[in-house]
N, C-alpha and C positions, 0 to 999 in steps of 0.2 A: 463574454469572450472565453472565459475559462470553461464554461459548460459546453460551448461549441467545440472547443479543442478536445475536450474529453470524449465527446460523442464521436468526433472524427478519429481519435486515437483508438477507440474500441472497434469501430467499423474497419479501420485499417488492419488492426490485429486479427480480427475474425476473417477478413478476406485473405490476409497473408497466410494464415493457417490453412484455409481452404485451398488456396492455389498451390501451396507446397504439397498438400496431400493428394491433389489431383494429378500431379506430375509423376511420371515413372522414373525410377532410379537408373543409375548407370548400369546396373546388373541386367536390365532389360535389353540393353544393346550389346550384350556380350557376343551374340551371334554375328554382329556386324564386323567384329574384328577378324573373323575367319572367312572373309570373302563374301559377305552378304552385299546386297546392292548399294547400301549407303556408305560402305567403306571407301569408295572411290571418289567421294565428293571433295570439294576444295576445303571444306571446313572440318574434315575428319569424320569419324564414325557418328558423331552426334549431329552433324549437319548444322545449319544456321539456327539461330535462336528462333524458336517458334512463339506463338502468341502467349502461351502460358508462362514461359520464362521471362518474356518482356513485361507481362502484366505483374509478375512477381517482383521484378526489379523496380517497377514504378510504385507498387504498393509498399515495398520496403523503404523506398526513398520518402514516400509520404509519411510513413510511420516514424522514420528517423527525424524528419523535419518537425513533425508535430510534437515529438518528444522534446526536442530542443526548445520549441516554442512554449510548451508547458513549463519547462524548467525556468525559462526567462520570465514568464507571467507570475509564477508563484515565488520568485526570489525575494520580493519585497513584502510578502505577507507575514504578519505576526503569527508566531506559532501559537497554538491553542494553549490556554492556561493549564498548568499541571495541577494536580490535586494538592501538591505540597504548597504551591503559591496560594491556593484558596484557604488552606488550613493555617498557614503561617500567621496571618493577622489575628486569628482567634487565639493562637498560642501566646502571642505577645501581649494580650490584654491582661490587665491586673487580675489576680485571682481574688474572687470575692467569696468569703466564707458563707456557707449556707446559713440562713437564719434558723437558729434553734427555736423550738417551740418554748413558749414561756413556761417556766416551771414554778410549781408552788413551793413556797419556802418550806424547807424541811424542819420539822419539829425535832428539837433535840431530845434524845431519850432521857427520861428521868432517871437520875441515879438514886439508887436506894439509900435512904438515910439510915445511918448507923446510930443506934442509941449510944449516948456517951455516959 
């Protein structure tokens, strides 16, 4: 389920970006404000919503709903273990001194005998 939602999310995001980039901005209709043919329409200079703007609205709605669905799906998942949690049990273990190599008994130095 999670994988399907992520794939839909990515496709919706890419298509939303493409649809927004395909549309022309408000500046392109600046000539309509000065008496061009479209300025006399009922909906104003922009006219009614065309296919691109409706497709953008649908795509944005899908993106929004999938985002909410993903948030709902992952809310119960356990967060991945952090490095601190993995190291903590090792740090709590009792310290064991390294075994020293067996040493040969040291011979005591001979003290010189003083004649009496």
